[in-house]
C-alpha positions in Angstrom: -28.5 6.4 31.0 -29.6 6.4 27.3 -27.8 4.7 24.4 -25.4 6.8 22.5 -26.3 7.0 18.9 -23.5 6.8 16.3 -24.2 9.0 13.3 -24.5 7.1 10.0 -22.5 8.3 7.0 -24.7 9.6 4.4 -24.4 9.1 0.6 -23.8 12.9 0.3 -20.4 12.6 2.0 -18.0 14.2 -0.6 -15.1 11.9 0.3 -17.1 8.8 0.0 -18.6 9.9 -3.3 -15.2 10.8 -4.7 -13.8 7.4 -3.7 -16.7 5.7 -5.4 -16.1 7.3 -8.8 -14.0 5.6 -11.5 -10.5 6.9 -12.0 -10.2 8.1 -15.6 -6.5 9.2 -15.7 -3.4 9.0 -13.7 -0.2 11.1 -13.2 2.7 9.3 -11.6 5.0 11.9 -9.9 6.7 9.3 -7.7 10.5 9.6 -8.1 10.5 13.0 -9.7 12.1 16.1 -8.2 9.8 18.9 -7.0 10.3 21.1 -10.0 9.6 18.3 -12.5 6.6 17.1 -10.5 5.2 20.7 -10.5 5.5 21.1 -14.2 4.0 17.6 -14.9 1.1 18.2 -12.5 0.3 21.7 -13.9 0.2 20.3 -17.5 -1.8 17.3 -16.6 -4.5 19.1 -14.7 -4.9 22.0 -17.1 -5.2 19.6 -20.1 -7.9 17.6 -18.2 -9.7 20.7 -17.2 -10.1 21.5 -20.9 -10.8 18.0 -22.2 -12.5 16.1 -19.4 -14.0 18.4 -16.7 -15.7 16.5 -13.9 -13.4 13.5 -14.3 -11.6 11.9 -11.3 -7.9 11.4 -11.6 -5.2 9.8 -9.4 -2.0 11.7 -8.7 0.7 9.3 -7.3 3.2 11.0 -5.0 4.5 8.0 -3.0 4.5 8.3 0.8 7.9 9.9 1.0 9.4 7.1 3.2 12.7 7.2 1.3 13.0 11.0 1.0 15.8 12.5 3.0 14.1 14.9 5.5 10.6 13.5 5.0 8.0 13.6 2.2 8.5 16.2 -0.5 5.9 15.5 -3.2 2.9 15.0 -1.0 3.0 18.4 0.6 4.0 20.0 -2.7 0.9 18.5 -4.5 -1.4 19.5 -1.6 -0.1 23.1 -1.7 -0.5 23.2 -5.5 -4.1 21.8 -5.3 -5.0 24.4 -2.6 -3.0 27.2 -4.4 -2.7 28.2 -8.0 -4.1 24.9 -9.4 -7.3 25.2 -7.3 -9.0 26.7 -10.4 -8.8 23.2 -12.0 -9.8 21.3 -8.8 -13.4 20.7 -7.7 -12.3 18.6 -4.7 -9.6 16.2 -3.7 -8.7 13.7 -1.0 -5.5 11.8 0.0 -6.0 8.1 -0.4 -5.9 6.3 3.0 -2.7 4.5 2.1 -1.1 7.9 1.8 0.7 7.6 -1.5 -1.7 9.3 -3.9 -4.5 11.8 -4.2 -7.8 11.5 -5.9 -8.8 14.7 -7.6 -12.0 15.7 -9.3 -11.2 18.1 -12.1 -13.2 21.3 -12.5 
């Protein structure tokens, strides 16, 4: 029986390269209601898309541990990044701790 090879991660892995980039700005949505968070995120990303395209930003949502009925902001932000804010987003990832997204602005 031969040895099983474990594939090595390459430097072209988009998540690894996104995590390695410096964070240039941050939007803290933690503690906001869904409507306020949506308005703040829309404004934040559209401004950065005009002034600093290609930058990496952190969007803090919190993990939703204290939200009644489960996380609210995390799925909202994901839906916005995949939906109508996708025009401002080159790529994004949820940080492993789960309370924030890293987003590369288009």
